[in-house]
N, C-alpha and C positions, 0 to 999 in steps of 0.2 A: 503158823507162820514159819518160814523159812528160817534156819539158825542165823545166817547173815542179817536177815531184817531185825531178829530179836537182839543181836550183838549191837545192831545199830540203835534200837531204842534205848538200851540199857546204857550205852555209851553216852548218848545226848542226855539222857536223864541224869546220869550221874555227875554230869558237868555241871548240874545246876546246883550242887551243893555249897557252891560259894556265897550263894544269896543269903542275905541276912535272915536269920529265921523270923524275925518279927516283921520282914518286909512284905507288903502286899504285891505280889508278882504275878503279873500276866504272862503266861507263856503261848506262843504262838507258832505255828508252823505256816510259812508263807509258801508262795507258790514257787519261789527259786531261793537258793543261797545268795547271800550278798556278798560280792566281791569289788565291784566297781563303786566307789563312795562318791561321786562327781555327777550329781543330776542335771549338769549343764553339759557333759561331753557327751553323754548317752541318754537315751529315750527309754532303757529299759525301765520296765515298770517297779522291780524290786528296788532300783536306785531311786526312782521318783519316791515310794512310799518310805524309804530311808530318810529322804529330803524332808518331807512332811513332819517326821518326829523331831528334827533338830533346828529345822530352818523355818522360818516364818515368809509370808509374802506382804506385798504391799497392799493389794487386794484379795479379796477372796471370789468364789463363784457360788451362789445359793442353789437350791433345788430347781429355780425357775429359769435357771441360766443368766441370772442377773449379777453384774458384779457388785461387791459389797465392799465398804471398807474394811481392811484386816489390820495391817500397821500402821495405814494413813488413811486420812480423810481427804477429799479432793473438791476441788473447783474448777470450772471451765469457764473461759473468757466468752463474752457474748458472740464473739465471731468464730467460736470453736477452734481458735488456733494456739491458745495456752492452756495447759493442763497443770494446777497447781496442787502438790501432794504434801499434806502436813503430817510427820509423824506424830502419833499419838503418845502421850506422856507414859514413862515407867519402862521403856523398853530399854533392856539389859542384855549384853552378851554373856554366854555362858563362863566366860573368864572374868567378867566383872565390870566390862567397859559399858559405856553409854551407846546406844546406837544413833548414828547421825544421818543427815541426809546425804553425806560424801559416802557412804557405806551403800545407802540406796542407790546414788548415782552409779558407783562401780559395777554395784550387782546387776543393774538394769543394762548397762554397755556390756557386760560379758554375757549376759542371757539373749541380748539382742543379736549379738554375732554368731549366735548358734541356733537360735529357734527360726524356723521358718517364717512364722507370722512377725516375729520380732525384726527378722531381717527387712521384710517390706516395711514394716513400720517406719523402720530408720531411714529408708529411702524418702520418707516425707518429713523427716525430723531436721529442723534447723541446729537446736541445741538442746542439750540434757544437762542441767547443773543445779549443784546446790547454792541455792540464794542465800540461806542462812544455815545454822546447825540443825533446825527442824524441818526444811522445807526444800524440796526437790521441785523444779519449775522444767517442764518438758514445753519446747516451743516447736509448732508444726513450720514446715515451710511451704506446705500445700495440704489442703484439706483431707483427711482421712478420718473415716467415720468409726473404725474399730479400736481405737486406741485403749480404752477401759477393758474391752472383751479380752482382748489378746493379753493385756496384762494381768487378767483376773483369770485366765483359763485354767483348769484345775490339772491340766497334764500336758506332758511333750511338747515343750518344755516349760514346767511352772516357772515364775520369776520369784526364785528363793532369793532373800538378802542376805548376804554374808557380809562379815568385816572387810573392808576396804583393802586392807592389806592381802586378804584371800581373793577377793573378787577382782582384784587388779592383774592376778596371773592370766595369762594367756588361756583362751577358752579351747585352745589346742593342749593344754598342760593338764592333766588330770590331777584332782586334788588328792592330797595323801591322808592318811590317818591324822597326822598334825593337824591339819586344816578343818577337822570336824568340828568348829566351833560355831555355834549359831546363838539366836535368840528365840528360839520356838520352845514348845511345852515339854521338850524331853532333850536330856544330854547324852551325848554317846559316850559309853564307857569304854575308852581306848584299850584299857589293859585288860579288859575281858573280851575282845575282839577276836574272833577266829575267822578267817576269810573264808566263807563259802560254807561255814557250819553252824557258827552261832555268833549274834550280836545283841549287846546289852545296852539298855536305855534306861537312864534313873529320870525322876521326875525333877523339872527345874524348878525349885522352891521359888525363885525371884519372877517368875512368868506371870504377868497378870492378864489376865483373859478379857475379852471384849465382855460387854454386858448383853449382848444380843444373843439369841438361843442360836445353837451351832446347826448349820444347814450346809451340807457339802464341806467346802473348804472354808465356809465364812462362818461368822458368828463366834461365840465364846468356846475357846478351846479349853475346857476345864479338865485336868487331870486328876483321876481319883485314886489311882495306883500308885505305889512307889517304884516300881520297876516294871518293863516290858521287856521279855526276853524272845528274840526269835531263834527258833532250832530247825537247822534243815534236815528234812527227812524225805529224800526223793523216792523212797519206796512209797506207794500208795497205802498199803497194806500196814506197813509200819506206823504211818502217821494215823491212820483210823484206829489201831489199836492202842496207840499213846492216847488219843482223845476219849476213846471208850473207857479206858481204866482211869481217867482222869489226871494223867500225866502231863497234858497240855490241856489249854483251855479254849483254844481258836485254831480251827483249820479253814485256810483261807481258799483253798481249790481242793474237794475231796474228789475222788474218782467217781464219776456218775454210775458206774458199776457197782461200786460199794454202799453207794447211797442208801440202799434198802436197809443194811447192817446198822447205819447210824439213825436212820428212821426208827428203828425198832427200840432205840434206847430212848426211854421217856426222860432221862436226864439231860439230854441234848436238844438244842433247837437248830433246825435245818431251814434256812431262809435266805434269799436272794438279798443281797445288800445293793448291788450293781443292778437296778433294775433294767436300765437301757439296755444291759449287755455288752457284748465284745463282737468285733468283726475280725475274722481271721484271715489272712493274705499272704499272697506269695510275691515276692519283691525280686525283680533281676538286678544285674551289675550292667548298666549301659555302656561300661568302658571296654570290655573285651568281649571276643566273639564267645558263644554266637548269638549273644543278645544284645550286640550292639547294632543287629540287623532289625529294623522294625518288623518285616514279615516272619522272622523265625520268632519274634515274641508274640505276633498275632498267631501263630502256629502253636505256641505254646497255650496261649489263652484259650484257644480252641480245644485244645487236649483236656483242659480241666473239667472238673463235675463238682460243683459244690456238695451236691448231695453225698458223694461218695467221700470226700473229704470230712463233712461235717457227720457223717454215719461213723467213720473212724475215731474221729476226735472227741465225741460226745456219746454217740451211740443211742440214747433214747432221745426219740423226735420231741418229746415234750420239752426239752431243753434246747432245741436248735430250729432254725428255719433258713431257707435258701432266701437270698436278697442280691438283687443286681445293683443295688445302689451304693455308691462310693461313700455316701454320706450317711448311712444306714436308714432303714425302711420305715423307721417311726419318727423320723425328723423332718422339721418344716421342708428341708430342700431334697427330699428322698425323690429319686427319678430313675427310671431304667434307661435313659436315653444311652445309646451306644453298645449296649450289653448285647453279646450275641446270645440266642435263645439257648445254646447248648450249655452256657455257662451254669445254669440253675438245672437244666434238665437232661444234661450228658448227651452223648450222641456225635460229639463234634470231631471224633478220632479220624474220620475219613478226610474231613475239610482240613484238619492238621497236616497229615500226611499230604495232600496237594499243595497245601503252602509251602511246606518244607521242601518239596520238590522243585517248586518253583523259585525259591529262594536261594537254591542250590546247595542246601545243608551238606558239609562235607562230614559229618560224624565228630564234628569237635564236641569234647565231652563237655556236659554240665556239670559243673561241681557245685554238688549241693550239699549244703551243711544240714547235718541232721543233730540236733539235741537229744540225749538219750535220757536224760535225768529231771524233764519238766515235763509233767503230764499234761498241760496245755498246748505245748509246742512241739512234742515228740512224733504224733503220728501223722502230721501234713506232709512232711517231705517224704515219708515212706509211701503213702497213697499217690503224691505228685509225680514221685519217681516212676511209679508203675504206669501212670497215665501217660507219662511223656514218652517212655520207652514204647507203648503200645502206638505211639503216633509216630515213632521212628527215631526218637533222640536216642543218643548215648548217653547214659546217666552215669556219673561218678558220685555215689551217696556216701559221705564222709561223717562218720561219727564223733561226736565230741559232747561235752557237758555244755548246758547254756552258757555259763559265764565265758568259757572259751569262745562260743558263738559271737556273742555280745562285743567281746574284744576283736576277734577276727574279721565281723562285718564292717568295722573301720578302716580296714586295709585297702589301699587302692593298688596293689599288687598285682600283677597276674595270676590268674587262678593257679598256673603251675609254679608259681613262687610263694605261695601262701595265701593267696586271695581266694575269691570265690566268683561263682555266676549267679547262686539263687539261694536265697533262705525264705523261711516263713517265721512270721510272728501273728501277734494278736493287738489290736487296739479296742480301748473302750469307746463306745459310741461317740461320747461327749470330746473325744480326740479328733475325731473326723468329720463332724456333722457339719462344717462348711470348708469352702476352700482355703480360707486362710489359717484355720488351726490345723487342717489335716497335713500332718508333716511329708506325707508322700506325693502330694499334690504340688511340688516345689520343682521348678523347672532351672535352678540355679548352678547345675554340675557339679564340677569338682570341688569348688572352692565355696559353696553355700548351700549345695542340696542335701537331702537325706541320704542315708546309705543307700548306694545305687546309682546315684549322681547323675539322673538325665539332665541334659544341657536343651532346655526348650522355651525359647523366647516367646514363641507364642503362648505357651501357657502361663508364663509369667504375667504377659500383657493382659490375659483375660482376668488373672487375678486381681490385678491392679484395677482394672474395671471394675470389679465386683467391691472392692474396696472403697471405691468413690460412688457406687450406686447408692441412691437416696430412697428407694421405696423396694417392699418387699417383693413384689412382681418383677421388677427389674433383677434384683438379686437372684431370684428363683431361675429366670430365664438365662442369666449368665452363668449360674451354677450347673444347669443343662449342658451348655455349650462346653463348658470346662470338661464335665463328664464325657461327653462324646468325644471330645478330642484325647481325653486321658486314655479310652478304650481304644482308639485309633492306633496311639501310640505304645498303649498296653504300658503305661507308667507304672502301674501296678495291678494285681489280680485281687478283687474281693472275692471271696470264697466262702460268704455266709455269716451267719449272725449266731450267738449262742448265749445262755445265760446260766450259769451253773452256780447252785445256792452254796452259801457258807456254810461251816457248823460249828458250833460253839456250845461249852457247857452252861447250863442254867444259871450256874452261879454268877453269871456275866450279866450285865443289864445295862442299857443306854448305847447299844452300838448303831452307830448312824449308818441309815441308807446312803450311798455315796457312791461316785464312780471311782473313788480313793480308798482303800481300806485306811481307816485313820483310828487311832488309839485313845484320843480324849474322849471325853464323855462316857467313857465306860467304867462302871463300877463292878467290883468283884466282892461278893459276900463270902466270907471265910468261915 
């Protein structure tokens, strides 16, 4: 192991000395360090994971994609236009206050202002109000079939419930360390937080779990450890050594190249916990040249090769597959509508060159952000830059850490003034499996869209049509039309699917299979 990696390991582990000796502490290395603490203002997975530690949700989603009660039970009027959510007893904030329906209302509104599905839901909402301290009533102005599914979806962006004084902040204002007050199963330990390097959570003793078995983000969130510590180790070898030596207990995203080393250790379990896997994608900035031109976006699409990207990202074909569907290939809405043959098979370079020539591309540089410290998002831009250059693009590959990218991608400034043209990220399949939950299939432009900000009224019209559809056949047909249109406009580029196992010490039991890594239900034997 390199000397710097050794020092990194020693420094990370020595920082754990403050933990009480008698405490049962689970130490984890996640896919990224945590800097942004607001799971409403960003879709970064590490921030969402943080959200599930300290905040709870009104509804959860089980492993059958079904909404389930979490903080609240619900009833629906006979005409389907009024939803009544009743908070369960025993809900307390970490600072001792009681959770009320006013907190839920404020949280709902802040969530709906930022989430693509929530925005569409609000187009059909007449009112959402606290009708008594325990009851939130949502009244629709027009029929909408996906109220519960959107409120229960496990990711990007989950409807986390916060105290009203915090949730009332503008969704454009990022929450601070002082705002990390929830009612969830863990408490955030502010005085031990080292941004990007270490975050500590303690069991919330007053949390009352539901009685149902845990399933995905639904059911009983039973905490069996006293503390959870996330330690950032961006070097894959360092993290592997720490797990092998027992200095950490859980490694969310081990390098595939190093899996054989972990598999050779009988004291470790190597297992997929996100069985549906992830989709890796490329996203353009629609606001500025060159990708404000749809023909140039089409040229970039033709230049891409899923196999090249996946081989670099994952390496072992056992853990990846090409897939032309924006909804994932193992979901009910899977389709290859609109996808060019070259996307999965390669060979589109000449077609891309021709499109660039037809578009009159003038060599405007593509400012491509390249994270260097997160193995699951570092290789894609390097391969994509090479593919685009082969097609005739000028590419300015700019290295940075992942948390810098997460912050910078929110900038709507020109690329020459600190903005960007293209970046790459990953989504869990349950985040993209239909047009309402898929954050990238959003045409609301600068004021409501996801990073990249396409302004596409036709896309929004079709999504609205999907939301009103009453049969599975109709939804599938509309979803196909949406994907056809999204490929024509190149709303984003799906670059295939992968599923990498996590690794943990055999002292841990009860780790849930879920699209979100969660730390309830886990027992650590000492």
